[in-house]
Wavefront OBJ file of the C-alpha trace (Angstrom):
o trace
v 17.066 57.125 58.214
v 13.993 56.455 56.090
v 16.080 56.689 52.906
v 18.569 54.205 54.393
v 15.760 51.786 55.214
v 14.373 52.144 51.705
v 17.764 51.250 50.187
v 18.120 48.239 52.483
v 14.611 47.085 51.587
v 15.420 47.349 47.872
v 18.578 45.284 48.356
v 16.674 42.693 50.380
v 13.944 42.133 47.774
v 16.515 42.114 44.965
v 18.382 39.353 46.784
v 15.143 37.437 47.325
v 14.291 37.703 43.617
v 17.742 36.411 42.645
v 17.479 33.480 45.054
v 14.007 32.691 43.715
v 15.207 32.349 40.137
v 18.189 30.287 41.270
v 15.828 27.941 43.071
v 17.533 28.452 46.469
v 14.946 30.385 48.431
v 15.557 30.109 52.214
v 13.479 27.658 54.219
v 10.009 28.808 55.180
v 9.801 31.513 52.497
v 6.729 31.301 50.256
v 3.760 28.959 50.572
v 2.820 25.354 49.962
v 1.839 26.002 46.343
v 5.297 27.128 45.223
v 7.441 24.696 43.271
v 10.435 25.513 45.460
v 10.825 23.678 48.787
v 13.311 23.838 51.662
v 15.553 20.920 52.526
v 17.967 20.123 55.353
v 17.331 23.180 57.486
v 20.292 25.304 56.363
v 20.544 24.125 52.743
v 17.682 24.005 50.242
v 16.849 22.546 46.857
v 13.945 22.784 44.450
v 11.331 20.197 43.607
v 12.968 19.463 40.239
v 15.989 17.978 42.007
v 13.687 15.631 43.912
v 11.914 14.646 40.705
v 15.173 13.961 38.889
v 16.615 11.855 41.722
v 13.423 9.826 41.942
v 12.685 9.405 38.222
v 16.105 9.019 36.571
v 16.431 5.301 37.411
v 13.143 4.693 35.564
v 14.232 6.396 32.337
v 16.281 4.629 29.675
v 18.440 5.573 26.751
v 17.537 3.599 23.628
v 20.050 2.569 20.977
v 18.806 0.945 17.784
v 20.505 -0.656 14.807
v 18.939 -1.057 11.396
v 20.619 -3.009 8.608
v 19.574 -1.623 5.201
v 18.675 -4.001 2.431
v 21.309 -4.948 -0.103
v 21.971 -2.240 -2.597
v 20.924 -3.073 -6.189
v 23.689 -3.879 -8.650
v 24.972 -0.944 -10.676
v 26.677 -1.664 -14.010
v 30.409 -0.897 -13.778
v 31.548 2.297 -15.394
v 33.244 1.750 -18.737
v 35.407 4.788 -18.135
v 36.695 3.769 -14.686
v 37.365 6.026 -11.757
v 33.665 6.836 -11.303
v 33.458 9.034 -8.152
v 30.052 7.513 -7.392
v 31.517 3.995 -7.442
v 34.460 5.086 -5.304
v 32.032 6.488 -2.743
v 29.994 3.287 -2.701
v 33.062 1.112 -2.370
v 34.374 3.205 0.514
v 31.177 3.330 2.524
v 29.106 0.384 1.304
v 31.582 -2.324 0.376
v 31.588 -1.857 -3.370
v 28.907 -2.352 -6.060
v 26.096 -4.559 -4.828
v 27.586 -4.691 -1.339
v 25.577 -4.314 1.833
v 25.252 -0.857 3.321
v 26.709 -0.225 6.736
v 24.227 -0.601 9.613
v 22.429 2.573 10.613
v 22.459 3.463 14.279
v 20.160 5.881 16.023
v 19.333 6.889 19.541
v 16.330 7.929 21.559
v 14.775 7.742 24.988
v 12.020 5.913 26.838
v 10.611 5.258 30.290
v 9.717 2.069 32.176
v 6.022 1.774 33.015
v 5.924 -1.429 35.079
v 8.230 -3.761 37.000
v 8.286 -6.259 34.102
v 10.257 -3.802 31.996
v 7.696 -2.497 29.509
v 8.884 0.811 28.067
v 6.925 3.559 26.327
v 8.717 5.533 23.627
v 8.049 6.945 20.147
v 7.218 4.749 17.185
v 9.846 6.547 15.114
v 12.540 5.638 17.648
v 12.078 1.868 17.279
v 10.346 1.419 13.901
v 12.264 -0.859 11.516
v 14.959 -1.536 14.123
v 16.757 -4.872 13.815
v 18.337 -4.592 17.247
v 17.346 -2.536 20.297
v 19.414 -1.962 23.407
v 18.449 0.098 26.427
v 20.728 1.600 29.031
v 19.663 2.519 32.564
v 21.085 5.260 34.751
v 23.143 2.702 36.709
v 24.968 1.771 33.503
v 23.309 -1.609 32.993
v 22.403 -2.467 29.412
v 19.726 -4.845 28.209
v 18.374 -6.106 24.924
v 14.780 -5.106 24.192
v 12.135 -6.117 21.658
v 9.239 -4.287 20.024
v 5.852 -5.299 21.449
v 3.590 -2.943 19.502
v 3.664 0.349 17.633
v 1.133 2.895 16.429
v 2.434 5.167 13.643
v -0.782 7.218 13.762
v 0.110 8.612 17.199
v 3.874 7.949 17.044
v 3.736 5.729 20.117
v 5.830 2.595 20.568
v 5.942 -0.080 23.265
v 9.062 -2.192 23.822
v 10.069 -4.632 26.559
v 13.380 -5.370 28.229
v 14.393 -9.000 27.728
v 15.069 -9.810 31.366
v 13.343 -11.363 34.374
v 14.582 -8.622 36.687
v 12.186 -6.299 38.473
v 12.528 -2.679 37.353
v 11.577 0.659 38.907
v 8.801 2.360 36.971
v 7.197 5.773 36.556
v 3.711 6.850 37.556
v 1.502 7.929 34.670
v -0.452 11.136 35.229
v -3.608 12.565 33.649
v -2.762 14.803 30.692
v -6.388 15.941 30.417
v -5.858 17.953 33.619
v -2.799 19.738 32.234
v -2.880 23.532 31.895
v -0.693 25.993 30.048
v 1.875 27.529 32.369
v 2.539 24.409 34.462
v 6.157 23.533 35.235
v 7.454 20.402 33.494
v 10.713 18.448 33.354
v 12.079 16.590 30.322
v 14.661 13.831 30.758
v 16.289 12.053 27.849
v 19.292 11.345 25.669
v 19.771 14.458 23.478
v 22.680 14.125 21.051
v 23.758 11.025 23.004
v 24.254 12.959 26.247
v 22.876 10.429 28.721
v 20.067 11.341 31.104
v 20.041 15.050 30.395
v 17.517 17.108 32.381
v 15.768 20.253 31.146
v 13.012 22.291 32.772
v 10.350 24.606 31.372
v 6.626 25.182 31.253
v 3.711 23.957 29.200
v 3.508 26.603 26.490
v 0.240 25.460 24.892
v -2.096 22.487 24.521
v -3.879 20.699 21.653
v -1.328 21.622 19.000
v -1.835 20.217 15.503
v 1.588 20.167 13.839
v 0.619 18.135 10.781
v 2.385 14.973 11.926
v -0.736 12.773 11.818
v -4.516 12.808 11.780
v -4.716 12.496 15.573
v -2.362 15.365 16.441
v -3.001 16.711 19.932
v 0.457 17.737 21.082
v 1.541 19.406 24.295
v 3.843 22.317 23.474
v 6.670 23.050 25.905
v 9.721 25.281 26.124
v 11.652 22.648 28.108
v 14.600 21.963 25.795
v 13.964 18.946 23.565
v 16.614 17.956 21.028
v 17.377 14.988 18.739
v 17.708 11.981 21.019
v 15.073 13.241 23.460
v 12.381 11.498 21.408
v 10.486 8.974 23.494
v 11.539 10.442 26.829
v 9.051 11.555 29.474
v 7.608 14.987 30.114
v 7.017 15.084 33.871
v 4.816 17.453 35.850
v 5.571 19.037 39.238
v 3.956 16.062 40.997
v 6.527 13.744 39.440
v 4.016 12.064 37.119
v 4.555 11.499 33.397
v 2.074 13.544 31.392
v 3.645 13.326 27.935
v 6.044 11.519 25.588
v 8.520 13.933 24.008
v 8.322 13.455 20.277
v 8.972 16.466 18.068
v 10.655 19.858 17.852
v 10.417 22.954 15.740
v 14.124 23.185 14.904
v 16.225 26.266 14.422
v 18.727 26.795 11.649
v 21.193 24.400 13.272
v 18.569 21.709 13.871
v 18.511 22.152 17.646
v 16.064 23.469 20.195
v 14.666 26.987 19.890
v 12.222 26.719 22.756
v 9.402 24.952 20.919
v 9.036 21.241 21.573
v 6.092 18.866 21.429
v 4.993 15.862 23.457
v 2.267 13.267 22.892
v -0.265 13.452 25.781
v 0.156 10.418 28.016
v -3.598 9.730 27.960
v -3.313 8.885 24.257
v -0.786 6.198 25.184
v -2.924 4.929 28.065
v -5.910 4.581 25.713
v -4.055 2.210 23.373
v -1.679 0.503 25.802
v -3.581 -2.795 25.990
v -3.879 -2.881 22.197
v -0.126 -2.367 21.898
v 0.531 -5.180 24.363
v -1.718 -7.527 22.377
v 0.291 -6.761 19.202
v -2.890 -7.132 17.149
v -3.104 -3.512 16.120
v -4.869 -0.547 17.654
v -8.674 -0.715 17.543
v -10.391 2.593 16.841
v -13.987 3.590 16.333
v -15.321 4.667 12.925
v -18.132 7.166 12.383
v -18.305 7.115 8.596
v -18.228 10.791 7.628
v -15.998 13.038 5.555
v -15.607 16.381 7.299
v -14.279 19.807 6.492
v -13.454 23.033 8.265
v -16.335 25.339 9.142
v -15.018 28.607 7.679
v -16.610 32.053 8.143
v -17.712 31.913 4.495
v -19.452 28.573 5.037
v -21.095 29.846 8.207
v -22.505 32.764 6.251
v -23.705 30.534 3.418
v -25.281 28.066 5.855
v -26.797 30.943 7.852
v -25.386 29.942 11.213
v -23.939 32.164 13.930
v -20.254 33.046 14.199
v -20.127 31.434 17.632
v -21.015 27.969 16.346
v -18.125 25.500 16.516
v -17.920 22.023 15.119
v -17.111 19.879 12.084
v -19.073 20.213 8.846
v -20.148 16.895 7.315
v -19.158 16.985 3.651
v -20.138 13.415 2.860
v -21.527 10.328 4.569
v -20.187 6.834 3.904
v -22.679 4.375 2.466
v -23.747 1.887 5.108
v -21.663 3.558 7.820
v -22.765 4.267 11.387
v -23.521 7.930 10.643
v -25.762 7.102 7.672
v -27.616 4.420 9.636
v -28.244 6.889 12.452
v -29.604 9.569 10.091
v -26.718 12.059 9.925
v -26.728 13.936 6.628
v -24.373 15.930 4.472
v -24.438 19.530 5.681
v -24.899 18.650 9.343
v -22.498 20.311 11.776
v -21.281 17.929 14.470
v -20.940 19.935 17.670
v -20.723 17.214 20.295
v -19.588 13.592 20.254
v -20.200 11.560 23.380
v -19.089 13.762 26.236
v -16.718 15.855 24.124
v -17.478 19.214 22.542
v -16.113 19.433 19.003
v -14.232 22.728 18.828
v -13.046 22.252 15.243
v -13.024 19.758 12.413
v -9.520 18.508 13.245
v -10.575 17.406 16.738
v -13.381 15.070 15.592
v -11.187 12.263 14.149
v -9.130 12.208 17.347
v -12.224 12.052 19.561
v -13.891 9.333 17.481
v -10.692 7.286 17.430
v -10.514 7.366 21.229
v -13.611 5.127 21.355
v -13.502 1.392 20.689
v -15.529 -0.216 17.864
v -19.017 -1.183 18.967
v -19.333 1.632 21.501
v -22.740 3.338 21.652
v -22.355 7.107 21.361
v -24.664 10.111 21.338
v -23.892 12.624 18.586
v -25.241 16.164 18.567
v -25.499 18.189 15.342
v -26.887 21.434 14.023
v -29.076 21.008 10.948
v -30.522 24.090 9.284
v -30.068 26.049 12.489
v -31.715 23.469 14.758
v -30.076 21.068 17.168
v -30.599 17.346 16.659
v -29.284 14.320 18.537
v -28.549 10.834 17.241
v -27.538 7.599 18.930
v -25.293 5.227 17.029
v -22.920 2.303 17.430
v -19.401 2.954 16.147
v -17.888 0.772 13.449
v -14.324 -0.522 13.180
v -11.896 1.862 11.491
v -9.879 -1.044 10.069
v -12.939 -2.236 8.189
v -14.225 1.229 7.423
v -15.941 1.973 4.165
v -15.243 -1.383 2.545
v -18.482 -3.306 2.099
v -18.193 -6.732 0.479
v -19.032 -5.519 -3.024
v -16.581 -2.648 -2.776
v -13.802 -4.997 -1.720
v -14.483 -7.253 -4.700
v -14.476 -4.258 -7.028
v -11.068 -3.183 -5.812
v -9.703 -6.692 -6.076
v -10.884 -7.063 -9.648
v -9.828 -3.568 -10.626
v -6.341 -4.259 -9.331
v -6.113 -7.192 -11.731
v -6.711 -4.698 -14.506
v -4.198 -2.325 -12.977
v -6.804 0.048 -11.538
v -7.803 1.415 -8.170
v -11.194 3.104 -8.247
v -12.919 5.306 -5.709
v -16.388 6.683 -5.096
v -16.690 10.187 -6.564
v -16.927 12.326 -3.428
v -17.079 16.146 -3.323
v -13.545 16.180 -1.921
v -12.221 14.118 -4.843
v -14.150 16.285 -7.297
v -12.382 19.361 -5.930
v -9.020 17.619 -5.785
v -9.209 16.494 -9.423
v -11.066 19.593 -10.609
v -14.006 17.557 -11.903
v -17.547 18.673 -12.730
v -18.930 15.157 -13.119
v -21.272 13.857 -10.431
v -21.930 10.385 -11.870
v -19.577 7.465 -12.334
v -16.530 6.393 -10.359
v -13.057 7.859 -10.284
v -9.904 6.156 -11.523
v -7.767 6.908 -8.489
v -4.608 4.992 -9.400
v -3.275 3.281 -12.504
v -0.530 0.684 -12.480
v 1.752 1.677 -15.386
v 2.390 -2.036 -16.037
v -1.287 -3.000 -15.978
v -3.766 -3.681 -18.768
v -5.682 -0.423 -18.222
v -2.580 1.743 -18.603
v -1.657 -0.039 -21.843
v -4.916 1.039 -23.470
v -4.655 4.644 -22.275
v -6.784 4.819 -19.114
v -5.392 7.521 -16.820
v -5.610 8.664 -13.222
v -8.511 11.135 -12.948
v -10.682 9.470 -15.611
v -14.356 8.845 -14.820
v -15.736 5.355 -15.568
v -19.335 5.697 -16.802
v -19.990 2.240 -18.223
v -18.474 -1.234 -18.151
v -19.623 -3.853 -20.665
v -22.584 -1.696 -21.687
v -23.832 -1.401 -18.108
v -24.000 1.986 -16.359
v -21.635 2.514 -13.446
v -23.061 4.731 -10.721
v -21.028 3.544 -7.738
v -18.559 0.899 -6.550
v -21.142 -1.916 -6.208
v -22.464 -1.391 -9.753
v -18.867 -1.371 -11.039
v -18.272 -4.687 -9.275
v -21.447 -6.217 -10.722
v -20.604 -5.032 -14.243
v -17.124 -6.556 -14.046
v -18.570 -9.784 -12.671
v -20.718 -10.105 -15.816
v -17.621 -10.157 -18.030
v -16.688 -13.738 -18.806
v -13.140 -14.974 -18.635
v -11.385 -14.513 -21.957
v -13.649 -11.665 -23.066
v -12.550 -8.105 -23.727
v -13.983 -5.402 -21.459
v -15.612 -2.325 -23.025
v -15.279 0.833 -20.923
v -16.874 4.234 -21.430
v -14.453 6.766 -19.969
v -15.115 10.484 -19.527
v -12.079 12.744 -19.681
v -12.143 16.551 -19.772
v -15.893 16.498 -20.369
v -15.770 14.063 -23.306
v -16.747 10.381 -23.278
v -14.554 7.774 -24.988
v -14.911 4.060 -25.652
v -11.887 2.030 -24.574
v -11.432 -1.724 -24.859
v -9.270 -3.682 -22.429
v -8.188 -7.000 -23.985
v -8.839 -10.299 -22.180
v -6.603 -11.077 -19.206
v -4.964 -13.952 -21.039
v -4.330 -11.863 -24.161
v -0.599 -11.202 -24.464
l 1 2 3 4 5 6 7 8 9 10 11 12 13 14 15 16 17 18 19 20 21 22 23 24 25 26 27 28 29 30 31 32 33 34 35 36 37 38 39 40 41 42 43 44 45 46 47 48 49 50 51 52 53 54 55 56 57 58 59 60 61 62 63 64 65 66 67 68 69 70 71 72 73 74 75 76 77 78 79 80 81 82 83 84 85 86 87 88 89 90 91 92 93 94 95 96 97 98 99 100 101 102 103 104 105 106 107 108 109 110 111 112 113 114 115 116 117 118 119 120 121 122 123 124 125 126 127 128 129 130 131 132 133 134 135 136 137 138 139 140 141 142 143 144 145 146 147 148 149 150 151 152 153 154 155 156 157 158 159 160 161 162 163 164 165 166 167 168 169 170 171 172 173 174 175 176 177 178 179 180 181 182 183 184 185 186 187 188 189 190 191 192 193 194 195 196 197 198 199 200 201 202 203 204 205 206 207 208 209 210 211 212 213 214 215 216 217 218 219 220 221 222 223 224 225 226 227 228 229 230 231 232 233 234 235 236 237 238 239 240 241 242 243 244 245 246 247 248 249 250 251 252 253 254 255 256 257 258 259 260 261 262 263 264 265 266 267 268 269 270 271 272 273 274 275 276 277 278 279 280 281 282 283 284 285 286 287 288 289 290 291 292 293 294 295 296 297 298 299 300 301 302 303 304 305 306 307 308 309 310 311 312 313 314 315 316 317 318 319 320 321 322 323 324 325 326 327 328 329 330 331 332 333 334 335 336 337 338 339 340 341 342 343 344 345 346 347 348 349 350 351 352 353 354 355 356 357 358 359 360 361 362 363 364 365 366 367 368 369 370 371 372 373 374 375 376 377 378 379 380 381 382 383 384 385 386 387 388 389 390 391 392 393 394 395 396 397 398 399 400 401 402 403 404 405 406 407 408 409 410 411 412 413 414 415 416 417 418 419 420 421 422 423 424 425 426 427 428 429 430 431 432 433 434 435 436 437 438 439 440 441 442 443 444 445 446 447 448 449 450 451 452 453 454 455 456 457 458 459 460 461 462 463 464 465 466 467 468 469 470 471 472 473 474 475 476 477 478 479 480 481 482 483 484 485 486 487
């Protein structure tokens, strides 16, 4: 009898486990925290079905068309029968013809009754025509309102006076690994496809941009899902699906990434204004705090933060007293866990915001109060702007010689300014000035920085040749650039 009861108990719990994973657990089984809920007394369904029914009408499929520019003329082949020309004629209308329009697809979700839609920047960037399709089959034209390539966020609007159903935006800062999430989108053109999974990890840096802070999920995301919502168990959007780690066939292998919805909320008003996203600027060059650097700087292994490698002249950090070698451990109310998190945190503040910054300097904690600058105007004082403008006339782009540039170009020099770019058609290139050269003098005047370079160039009269002293591979050379009007 006991053995019989044991067998029946085993069968019972096996059946319960199967029903659990099928999402059809009988009514009343479990507790209020489970994601599975009873419905209709005798029949039941899980919370994902409720989410899908409620949210699908608010999610759109996006179809874009981009017309490539006219192809440049290619001289006809003297031999005839050129396979390349045959290919062009077949697909692009012959030599010099216009290429066929490129069509792509993606997803998005409506965020207010006026028909504003959040999606990815890469879904709508460069599109000549945008159409959106709702679950009920209705199609509308849409236009780009604002985009931010730095975070891969785009805002478009349906061109209609209708009222639209819209999603509720959640708080991605409250998200935790292991939470259930639903992704809805247009993968491979399969309209309003639903997938379910969990949040696999948070704060992923995948190298897509300097503000990477992706949510990782195993909910299937495929080409065409880009721009669609990632929805939590409360039915709120907590992410914008934007990237995958593809398998050999280019499809999903269980690793997808979504932009946290709070990043979109932070810049939404800027996107609506279509005047560009405003971000704060601290004015530091940072690097990773490696174990070797910790040992050299004599700080504990448990210290986290961003090491200041250089401080921009005249920037907020310099004005506040932050120095090279400081370790920024806290910015405003955010702890800086690593060097890659600091740019994202700083950028989340608007220009002009007063912020408290905490650093470790020679093993001691220090605090500074500063007012953030504007990233769009960052590091370009008036004299530096003039220097770049004049240098471009000569076919040059010059930069301050920072430690990072010294390492990048393998330079030992600490004085002068770096030739960062050379226009091959410009006057400087014609006389042999190269990328990586160090400018030490201009017109007999020493060049120590960008302002002194600007002043030295300003002293050169129109129609005069310009004498440069250039250091290359440890040796200085005199080079003359002829007058601008010298042909």
